[in-house]
C-alpha positions, 0 to 999 in steps of 0.5 A: 467784106470787112470795113477798114480804115479809109483815106480821104483824098481831096477832089482837086488832087483826085482829078489833077494830072499835073502839079505846079509850084505857086510861082509856076517855076516847077511843074510835074505830072501826077500819077496814081502812085504820087497821089496815094503816097502823098495822101498816106504821108500827109495823113501820117504827118498830121497824126504825128504833128498833132501828137507833138512828134516828128514824122519818120517812116521807113520806105518799106513801111510806106510801100506796104501801107500803099500796096506799092513797090519800094522803088515806086514810093522812092520815085513818088517821094522824090517827085514831091521833094522836087516840087517842094511839097515834101522835105526830108532830112536824115539823122542817126539815133544814139544806136547809129540807126539812120532815120529819115524825117519828113515834112509834108506840106498841105497842097495849098502851097501848089497849083493842081491842074 
């Protein structure tokens, strides 16, 4: 077995079954898909930010990296967006191709239960 790249997942996130906003107004269950999608996107966001770039990645690329179907990734991203942890915006480049840019906040902005 070859040793590849590994993601580190915070223990609090690994053990959490729910996530709530700091004000407690929004709460949602966390599944394994949500956790993996968040860890992947946060890792990529930090990498892009450290290189002075905006984080943009296709849903298919995220799905492939996580080993999930595209629809599972869409549901997970929407769940995190509802919580305010992930923000997304779309724009077209000079060739008319639409790109989605993501802002992935650190989990200090929420409460894990």
